[in-house]
C-alpha positions in Angstrom: 107.4 95.7 90.8 103.9 94.2 89.7 103.5 93.3 93.4 104.5 96.1 94.7 102.2 98.3 92.5 99.4 95.8 94.3 100.6 95.8 97.8 100.6 100.0 97.6 96.5 99.7 97.0 96.3 97.5 98.9 97.7 98.8 101.8 95.5 102.6 100.5 92.7 100.3 100.7 93.3 98.6 104.0 93.6 101.8 105.6 90.1 103.4 103.8 88.1 100.5 104.3 89.3 99.9 108.1 88.4 103.5 108.8 85.4 103.1 106.9 84.1 100.4 108.6 85.1 102.4 112.2 82.7 105.1 110.6 85.1 107.3 109.1 85.4 110.2 111.4 87.9 109.5 113.9 91.5 109.6 112.7 93.3 108.9 110.0 93.2 108.8 106.8 89.0 109.3 106.6 88.8 112.0 109.1 85.4 113.5 108.2 84.9 111.3 104.9 82.3 109.1 104.2 82.6 105.4 102.1 80.9 107.1 99.0 83.4 109.8 99.9 86.7 107.9 100.0 85.7 105.2 97.2 85.7 108.2 94.9 89.0 109.7 95.9 90.3 106.5 95.5 88.7 106.2 92.1 90.1 109.4 91.1 93.3 108.5 92.1 93.4 104.7 90.3 91.7 106.0 86.7 93.9 109.3 87.0 94.0 109.6 83.2 91.9 106.9 82.0 88.5 107.8 80.0 85.8 104.6 80.7 82.8 103.3 79.3 79.8 103.0 80.8 80.5 99.0 80.8 83.8 99.4 82.2 82.2 101.6 85.3 79.4 99.3 85.8 81.8 96.6 86.0 84.3 97.8 88.0 81.6 99.2 90.5 80.4 95.5 90.7 84.2 94.7 91.6 84.0 96.9 94.3 80.6 96.9 95.6 81.8 93.1 96.9 85.2 93.6 97.7 83.1 96.5 100.4 80.6 93.6 101.1 83.8 91.0 101.6 85.9 93.6 103.8 82.3 94.2 106.2 81.9 91.2 107.0 85.3 90.3 107.6 85.3 93.5 110.1 81.9 92.1 111.4 83.8 88.9 112.0 86.4 90.1 114.5 88.0 92.6 112.0 91.6 93.4 112.7 91.8 91.2 116.0 92.8 88.3 114.1 96.4 88.2 113.1 95.5 87.1 109.7 93.4 89.9 108.8 95.9 91.8 107.5 96.9 89.6 105.3 93.3 88.4 104.0 92.5 92.4 103.2 96.0 92.4 101.0 95.1 89.2 99.1 91.7 90.6 99.0 92.4 93.7 97.3 95.5 92.3 95.3 92.5 90.0 93.7 90.3 93.2 93.4 92.9 94.7 91.6 94.2 91.9 88.9 89.8 92.1 88.5 89.9 95.9 87.6 93.0 95.3 85.4 91.3 92.5 83.2 88.3 95.4 82.6 90.5 97.7 81.3 92.4 97.7 77.3 96.0 97.7 77.2 96.7 100.9 77.0 94.6 101.7 80.2 95.8 99.0 82.0 99.7 101.2 81.8 97.9 104.0 82.9 96.3 102.0 86.2 99.5 100.8 86.8 101.2 104.4 87.1 98.6 105.1 89.3 99.0 102.4 91.8 103.1 103.2 91.7 101.8 106.8 92.4 100.1 105.9 94.8 100.1 106.7 99.0 101.4 103.7 100.4 100.0 102.9 104.4 97.8 106.4 103.8 100.5 108.2 103.4 103.1 106.0 105.1 106.0 104.5 103.6 107.5 101.5 104.5 110.9 101.1 106.1 113.5 101.2 103.5 114.5 97.4 102.6 117.5 96.2 104.7 
């Protein structure tokens, strides 16, 4: 179950980061949004019902800033043309979510996990049912 939450968040961030890296203005989830607006919307969903301390906000910002830099480097190095890029992006997102969880209190982690469960997968597209 935890893996599904992490994968769901990874898919959302993959779509958001791909749109942001491509300028954010084209089709898809980034339509008309810049990176900062997309990150703010992402955080709004992730941290709904969670009151973060200033120290937590600073740590989470550091984690997310590093992730964005890593994603930009990956996109500049061939981006999604590399067949393993999606896997790398998802692994990156999994690590980021784990790092963010580590900043939260146990009570906040429970809400964070619930918020991950409620996030749309792949920018609103749901995977086909398992057979």
